[in-house]
BAKOLVO-582684 format. One line per 10 residues: number of its first residue (from 0); their letters; for each residue x negated, y negated, z of N, C-alpha, C. Coordinates in nm, 3 decimals, always signed. Each point is the difference from the previous one (the first is absolute). Layout:
<sites>
NUM> A> X/Y/Z/X/Y/Z/X/Y/Z ~ ...
</sites>
This chain:
<sites>
0> XXXXXXXXXX> +2.952/+8.010/-1.040/-0.102/-0.089/+0.093/-0.062/-0.069/-0.104 ~ -0.024/-0.137/+0.037/-0.060/-0.108/-0.085/-0.142/+0.021/-0.004 ~ -0.059/-0.016/-0.134/-0.146/+0.013/-0.014/-0.063/-0.131/+0.042 ~ -0.131/+0.012/+0.073/-0.060/-0.119/+0.040/-0.029/-0.103/-0.124 ~ -0.005/-0.123/+0.041/-0.025/-0.106/-0.105/-0.159/-0.011/-0.025 ~ -0.086/+0.032/+0.099/-0.129/-0.030/+0.004/-0.079/+0.138/-0.026 ~ -0.022/+0.028/-0.144/-0.054/+0.123/-0.015/-0.122/-0.036/-0.094 ~ -0.092/+0.098/-0.005/-0.117/-0.015/-0.099/+0.032/-0.011/-0.122 ~ -0.062/-0.092/-0.088/+0.040/-0.036/-0.134/-0.121/-0.024/-0.084 ~ +0.025/-0.005/-0.127/-0.116/-0.053/-0.094/-0.022/-0.139/-0.039
10> XXXXXXXXXX> +0.049/-0.096/+0.079/-0.007/-0.129/-0.028/-0.153/-0.039/+0.023 ~ -0.043/-0.089/-0.085/-0.134/-0.059/-0.008/-0.047/-0.063/+0.128 ~ -0.083/+0.057/+0.071/-0.043/-0.084/+0.138/-0.069/-0.144/-0.028 ~ -0.077/+0.003/-0.122/-0.067/-0.122/-0.014/+0.101/-0.092/-0.071 ~ +0.091/+0.044/-0.062/+0.104/-0.104/-0.058/+0.084/-0.045/+0.125 ~ +0.037/+0.075/+0.087/+0.065/-0.044/+0.130/-0.073/-0.105/+0.080 ~ -0.130/+0.025/+0.020/-0.080/-0.085/+0.065/-0.015/-0.133/-0.071 ~ -0.002/-0.001/-0.131/-0.029/-0.115/-0.083/+0.121/-0.094/+0.011 ~ +0.117/+0.068/+0.019/+0.131/-0.073/+0.002/+0.010/-0.068/+0.131 ~ -0.054/+0.016/+0.110/+0.011/-0.054/+0.127/-0.034/-0.153/-0.020
20> XXXXXXXXXX> +0.102/-0.074/+0.031/+0.019/-0.146/-0.027/-0.113/-0.083/+0.073 ~ -0.001/+0.016/+0.130/-0.086/-0.067/+0.074/-0.167/+0.033/-0.021 ~ -0.076/-0.088/-0.058/-0.144/+0.031/-0.025/-0.076/+0.062/+0.118 ~ +0.025/-0.059/+0.109/-0.077/+0.048/+0.125/+0.042/+0.142/+0.040 ~ +0.140/+0.021/-0.005/+0.046/+0.128/+0.034/-0.038/+0.112/-0.099 ~ -0.003/-0.030/-0.122/-0.035/+0.085/-0.109/-0.150/+0.017/+0.007 ~ -0.082/-0.079/+0.046/-0.144/+0.038/+0.017/-0.014/+0.088/+0.124 ~ +0.072/-0.016/+0.108/-0.011/+0.068/+0.121/+0.050/+0.144/-0.042 ~ +0.110/+0.011/-0.073/+0.050/+0.129/-0.034/-0.088/+0.082/-0.087 ~ -0.065/-0.076/-0.095/-0.107/+0.073/-0.086/-0.117/+0.046/+0.080
30> XXXXXXXXXX> -0.041/-0.076/+0.087/-0.116/+0.038/+0.084/+0.043/+0.104/+0.092 ~ +0.118/+0.016/+0.067/+0.045/+0.106/+0.089/+0.022/+0.122/-0.090 ~ +0.058/-0.013/-0.110/+0.017/+0.125/-0.085/-0.139/+0.060/-0.022 ~ -0.098/-0.072/-0.030/-0.141/+0.037/-0.022/-0.073/+0.072/+0.124 ~ +0.028/-0.063/+0.104/-0.053/+0.046/+0.130/+0.066/+0.132/+0.033 ~ +0.133/+0.004/-0.030/+0.090/+0.117/+0.041/-0.051/+0.125/-0.092 ~ -0.019/-0.019/-0.115/-0.026/+0.087/-0.103/-0.143/+0.073/+0.050 ~ -0.098/-0.110/+0.033/-0.126/+0.051/+0.043/+0.003/+0.085/+0.129 ~ +0.079/-0.045/+0.102/+0.006/+0.067/+0.125/+0.083/+0.132/-0.008 ~ +0.106/+0.008/-0.085/+0.055/+0.143/-0.021/-0.049/+0.085/-0.101
40> XXXXXXXXXX> -0.078/-0.050/-0.094/-0.048/+0.076/-0.134/+0.120/+0.045/-0.084 ~ +0.112/-0.061/+0.025/+0.129/+0.031/-0.078/+0.031/-0.122/-0.093 ~ +0.061/+0.032/-0.118/+0.039/-0.108/-0.081/+0.118/-0.066/+0.043 ~ +0.012/-0.133/-0.024/+0.133/-0.087/+0.050/+0.116/+0.050/-0.097 ~ +0.118/+0.027/+0.063/+0.119/+0.036/-0.092/+0.109/-0.082/+0.043 ~ +0.082/-0.052/-0.080/+0.121/-0.058/+0.037/+0.097/+0.078/+0.062 ~ +0.063/-0.031/+0.103/+0.117/+0.052/+0.064/+0.122/-0.103/+0.005 ~ +0.099/+0.031/-0.055/+0.114/-0.088/-0.011/-0.047/-0.132/-0.093 ~ +0.051/-0.113/+0.025/-0.033/-0.121/-0.074/-0.107/-0.079/+0.058 ~ -0.044/+0.005/+0.126/-0.083/-0.085/+0.066/-0.100/+0.063/+0.104
50> XXXXXXXXXX> -0.032/+0.125/-0.020/-0.088/+0.053/+0.095/-0.101/+0.075/-0.063 ~ -0.140/-0.018/+0.022/-0.097/+0.090/-0.062/-0.042/+0.103/+0.108 ~ +0.013/+0.113/-0.021/-0.043/+0.116/+0.077/-0.120/+0.065/-0.041 ~ -0.060/+0.057/+0.116/-0.130/+0.099/-0.028/+0.029/+0.117/+0.074 ~ +0.005/+0.120/-0.070/+0.037/+0.126/+0.056/+0.135/+0.016/+0.041 ~ +0.036/+0.114/+0.051/+0.137/+0.023/+0.034/+0.015/+0.121/+0.103 ~ +0.120/+0.002/+0.062/+0.017/+0.121/+0.094/+0.146/+0.028/-0.028 ~ +0.027/+0.117/+0.029/+0.144/+0.048/-0.001/+0.073/+0.013/+0.132 ~ +0.112/-0.042/+0.023/+0.076/+0.013/+0.114/+0.113/+0.081/-0.014 ~ +0.051/+0.064/+0.120/+0.113/+0.085/-0.011/+0.063/-0.018/+0.145
60> XXXXXXXXXX> +0.132/-0.031/+0.005/+0.071/-0.024/+0.111/+0.088/+0.133/+0.036 ~ +0.045/+0.015/+0.123/+0.076/+0.121/+0.031/+0.121/+0.010/-0.086 ~ +0.054/-0.120/-0.025/+0.124/-0.020/-0.075/-0.010/+0.072/-0.143 ~ -0.132/+0.029/-0.053/-0.022/+0.039/-0.120/-0.055/-0.092/-0.112 ~ +0.022/-0.146/+0.045/-0.043/-0.097/-0.089/-0.150/+0.011/+0.003 ~ -0.056/-0.027/-0.117/-0.139/-0.010/-0.014/-0.052/-0.091/-0.122 ~ -0.111/-0.029/+0.008/-0.055/-0.087/-0.116/-0.150/-0.034/+0.018 ~ -0.055/-0.074/-0.088/-0.137/-0.050/+0.005/-0.014/-0.148/+0.031 ~ -0.095/-0.031/+0.051/-0.020/-0.133/+0.037/-0.169/-0.028/+0.005 ~ -0.028/-0.128/-0.020/-0.146/-0.025/-0.017/-0.070/+0.013/+0.132
70> XXXXXXXXXX> -0.117/+0.036/-0.009/-0.095/+0.013/+0.128/-0.031/-0.136/+0.052 ~ -0.053/-0.076/-0.085/-0.037/-0.156/+0.034/+0.045/-0.080/-0.137 ~ +0.028/-0.130/+0.032/+0.046/-0.074/-0.114/-0.021/-0.147/+0.028 ~ +0.047/-0.083/-0.094/+0.007/-0.149/+0.019/+0.113/-0.065/-0.081 ~ +0.024/-0.108/+0.040/+0.096/-0.089/-0.076/-0.019/-0.146/+0.020 ~ -0.026/-0.080/-0.115/-0.011/-0.134/+0.039/+0.117/-0.079/+0.004 ~ +0.054/+0.008/+0.138/+0.133/-0.065/+0.028/-0.025/-0.150/+0.017 ~ +0.107/-0.091/-0.003/-0.020/-0.135/-0.008/-0.051/-0.050/+0.135 ~ +0.045/+0.051/+0.121/-0.042/-0.041/+0.121/-0.146/+0.041/+0.041 ~ -0.030/+0.132/-0.043/-0.122/+0.046/+0.043/-0.037/+0.117/-0.104
80> XXXXXXXXXX> -0.135/+0.039/+0.007/-0.042/+0.111/-0.071/+0.032/+0.120/+0.091 ~ +0.078/+0.092/-0.062/+0.060/+0.109/+0.111/-0.072/+0.133/-0.063 ~ -0.081/+0.055/+0.108/-0.051/+0.134/-0.020/+0.074/+0.109/+0.072 ~ +0.031/+0.102/-0.060/+0.064/+0.114/+0.066/-0.084/+0.100/+0.028 ~ -0.010/+0.033/+0.128/-0.067/+0.111/+0.048/+0.097/+0.100/+0.057 ~ +0.044/+0.081/-0.084/+0.110/+0.082/+0.031/-0.017/+0.077/+0.137 ~ -0.104/+0.043/+0.035/-0.032/+0.067/+0.130/+0.028/-0.075/+0.115 ~ +0.019/-0.130/-0.009/+0.018/-0.095/+0.115/-0.142/-0.036/+0.058 ~ +0.018/-0.074/+0.115/-0.131/-0.033/+0.052/-0.056/+0.055/+0.142 ~ +0.079/+0.111/+0.047/-0.038/+0.068/+0.107/-0.152/+0.050/-0.020
90> XXXXXXXXXX> -0.090/-0.029/+0.081/-0.125/+0.058/+0.003/-0.090/-0.096/-0.068 ~ +0.041/-0.098/-0.053/-0.067/-0.110/-0.070/-0.029/-0.136/+0.059 ~ +0.031/+0.005/+0.130/-0.013/-0.134/+0.073/-0.143/-0.072/-0.001 ~ -0.101/+0.069/-0.003/-0.135/-0.047/+0.001/-0.008/-0.058/-0.133 ~ +0.027/+0.048/-0.118/-0.021/-0.056/-0.135/+0.106/-0.134/-0.002 ~ +0.115/+0.008/+0.047/+0.086/-0.107/+0.000/-0.068/-0.122/+0.082 ~ -0.052/+0.035/+0.108/-0.054/-0.109/+0.087/-0.114/-0.068/-0.067 ~ -0.077/+0.088/-0.098/-0.112/-0.073/-0.057/+0.033/-0.055/-0.146 ~ +0.128/+0.016/-0.034/+0.029/-0.033/-0.142/+0.002/-0.154/-0.030 ~ +0.065/-0.076/+0.095/+0.027/-0.138/-0.026/+0.139/-0.042/-0.013
100> XXXXXXXXXX> +0.043/-0.105/-0.008/+0.147/-0.038/+0.005/+0.086/+0.080/-0.088 ~ +0.117/+0.063/+0.062/+0.075/+0.087/-0.063/+0.121/+0.007/+0.077 ~ +0.110/+0.057/-0.043/+0.110/+0.064/+0.062/+0.040/+0.124/-0.025 ~ +0.058/+0.084/+0.071/+0.051/+0.138/-0.047/+0.135/+0.021/+0.043 ~ +0.051/+0.089/-0.098/+0.132/+0.058/+0.043/-0.014/+0.158/+0.015 ~ +0.093/+0.082/-0.009/-0.011/+0.127/+0.028/-0.118/+0.054/-0.083 ~ -0.005/-0.006/-0.136/-0.098/+0.044/-0.084/-0.048/-0.112/-0.110 ~ +0.025/-0.130/+0.034/-0.038/-0.102/-0.081/-0.114/-0.088/+0.069 ~ -0.091/-0.049/-0.092/-0.101/-0.103/+0.047/+0.015/-0.104/-0.079 ~ +0.032/-0.114/+0.073/+0.026/-0.127/-0.076/-0.123/-0.092/+0.014
110> XXXXXXXXXX> -0.055/-0.047/-0.120/-0.105/-0.085/+0.002/+0.027/-0.131/-0.074 ~ -0.031/-0.126/+0.060/+0.025/-0.122/-0.077/-0.096/-0.024/-0.095 ~ -0.131/+0.031/+0.036/-0.121/-0.023/-0.110/-0.098/+0.105/+0.028 ~ -0.025/+0.080/-0.109/-0.088/+0.091/+0.013/-0.141/-0.027/+0.046 ~ -0.047/-0.130/-0.031/-0.120/-0.050/+0.046/-0.010/-0.019/+0.133 ~ +0.100/+0.008/+0.084/+0.001/-0.024/+0.128/-0.029/+0.129/+0.099 ~ +0.000/+0.114/-0.083/-0.013/+0.116/+0.062/-0.139/+0.075/-0.033 ~ -0.044/+0.071/+0.085/-0.134/+0.082/-0.024/+0.026/+0.107/-0.102 ~ -0.063/-0.011/-0.122/+0.019/+0.099/-0.104/-0.029/+0.145/+0.030 ~ -0.106/+0.010/+0.081/-0.057/+0.133/+0.045/+0.103/+0.075/+0.095
120> XXXXXXXXXX> +0.051/-0.084/+0.094/+0.090/+0.067/+0.084/+0.134/+0.028/-0.074 ~ +0.044/-0.094/-0.078/+0.115/+0.033/-0.080/-0.011/+0.129/-0.080 ~ -0.113/+0.020/-0.064/-0.044/+0.115/-0.084/+0.009/+0.126/+0.091 ~ -0.047/-0.012/+0.118/+0.008/+0.106/+0.098/+0.129/+0.034/+0.035 ~ +0.086/-0.092/+0.032/+0.140/+0.026/+0.029/+0.077/+0.072/-0.119 ~ -0.009/-0.049/-0.119/+0.043/+0.057/-0.116/-0.042/+0.139/-0.019 ~ -0.107/+0.025/+0.000/-0.072/+0.124/-0.003/+0.064/+0.105/+0.109 ~ +0.003/-0.040/+0.103/+0.051/+0.074/+0.114/+0.145/+0.038/-0.017 ~ +0.083/-0.112/-0.045/+0.150/+0.051/-0.014/+0.013/+0.081/-0.135 ~ -0.070/-0.001/-0.094/+0.003/+0.080/-0.112/-0.038/+0.135/+0.029
130> XXXXXXXXXX> -0.110/+0.014/+0.066/-0.039/+0.151/+0.052/+0.104/+0.063/+0.079 ~ +0.056/-0.083/+0.081/+0.105/+0.054/+0.099/+0.126/+0.054/-0.069 ~ +0.033/-0.049/-0.126/+0.130/+0.047/-0.079/-0.011/+0.053/-0.132 ~ -0.120/-0.044/-0.068/+0.004/+0.038/-0.150/+0.008/+0.155/-0.005 ~ +0.088/+0.055/-0.087/+0.019/+0.150/-0.039/+0.085/+0.085/+0.102 ~ +0.027/-0.073/+0.106/+0.067/+0.068/+0.127/+0.148/+0.028/-0.030 ~ +0.061/+0.085/+0.063/+0.144/+0.013/+0.008/+0.040/-0.004/+0.141 ~ +0.090/-0.106/+0.025/+0.030/-0.025/+0.149/+0.160/+0.045/+0.012 ~ +0.016/+0.088/+0.111/+0.135/+0.029/+0.029/+0.065/-0.102/+0.111 ~ +0.110/+0.016/+0.030/+0.068/-0.088/+0.096/-0.068/+0.018/+0.146
140> XXXXX> -0.042/+0.114/+0.028/-0.076/+0.021/+0.131/-0.131/-0.060/+0.015 ~ -0.068/-0.004/-0.118/-0.144/-0.061/-0.007/+0.028/-0.160/-0.007 ~ +0.100/-0.038/-0.054/+0.008/-0.144/-0.010/+0.046/-0.060/+0.144 ~ +0.064/+0.079/+0.089/+0.047/-0.045/+0.140/-0.124/+0.027/+0.095 ~ -0.086/+0.076/-0.021/-0.114/+0.008/+0.082/-0.094/-0.110/+0.010
</sites>
């Protein structure tokens, strides 16, 4: 069985952020990283080559496959600042409605500019997603519920 490419590692988060080419995206990523560290109380840690994570949870499938994944995280992608709320967005519609301009995927929140969203709402969303998963072990049955 292949090992996942995106795993927790010791790459320096500050160096990763400093290397973001676009100055606006870099500033947004640095501010989002600080906001997420404050919201979670967890230190930022690199996962793979391009994701900064906060906290972690363990997953285990019926097949026996298992691993660890970040509870919440961010990546300064070229098209948008991407925040990962691994718990997904079920139950968070009120926060999303008050956030400001954004798009979502299953567990991704895409922001064009950090200044366009309400920082207090974003902080609440990150904190809620973090509390939902950090330190948990999820099995296949829980993930389908």
